[in-house]
N, C-alpha and C positions, 0 to 999 in steps of 0.2 A: 828518337826518332822510330815510325814506323815503318814500315815495308807491305804493301799496297802489293797482294800476289790479280792471278785470275780468279781465282776461287773467289776471291777476299769480294771482284767485280765480277763475276759467274752468279753470286747472293744477289749483289747492289741492282743489276741489272732486273730479276727479275721480281726484286721487292719493287722493284719500279712498276715492272710490270703491271703486280698486282694491282696498288695504289691506281693506275689509269684504269685501271678496269672498273674501278667501285667507282671513282669518278664519274667514268661517261654511266654507269651505269643507273646510279644516281641522279644525274641531270635527265636523260630518258624520260624516268623513273617521277620525278618532280614538275618537269615540266612540260609534258605530251599536245597542251596546246602549241609551243612554238613549228612544233612539223606540219600542222594542221596547214592548210593552206591550197588554191587553186593552180594546177598550171598554167604558164602563156598558153597553151591551143584554146583549155577553157575557160579563160578570163576573156581571149580576142572574139569567142564565140557566145558569149555572156555580154560583153558589152560593145559588137562590131567592129571590131578598129583594128587597128594595123598592129605590127610588130613596134613601129619609131614611137607612135600612138602611147604604146604603153611604157615606151623609154622617157616619154614627157613627160607621163608624169611621173614613172620613179623620181624625175629631179626636178619633179614643182612637192616632191612627198604629197602627193593626194593618192596617194597607192606607197603602202610600205611591203618591204619584199623579203626572201631571206633563201639564200644559194647555200644547195646541199646536194653536195655529189656532183656538182655543172649543174644542177639542176632548178628553175627559182620555184618558188613555190606564193604567191600574193597571198595576202591575209582576204581572206573573206569578208570579212566586216569593212575592212575599206574599197573592196565590188562590189559589197550591197550597196554603200553608200552613194559611189561613182554609180552604179543605176540607179538608187532611186533621184540621185540632185544631177544626174546628164553628166558628162565630160566636159 
């Protein structure tokens, strides 16, 4: 039976943090397009619609959205398509 010491746990924690940092760096490096998009105020100005209309478009899955740190980013291609085809 092996005993874990505080030092063992501290080393494990540091290794885990390093691994998470590597994973995040790789994620940002390989998927920069995932963070491109318009904020809500820009989409409202472009489409000339209300916040409620944007919520309805999201529910109807006519516009994709990504939430990053509490801010919604709307897919640029979806916004262009809605502008072209109409809401």
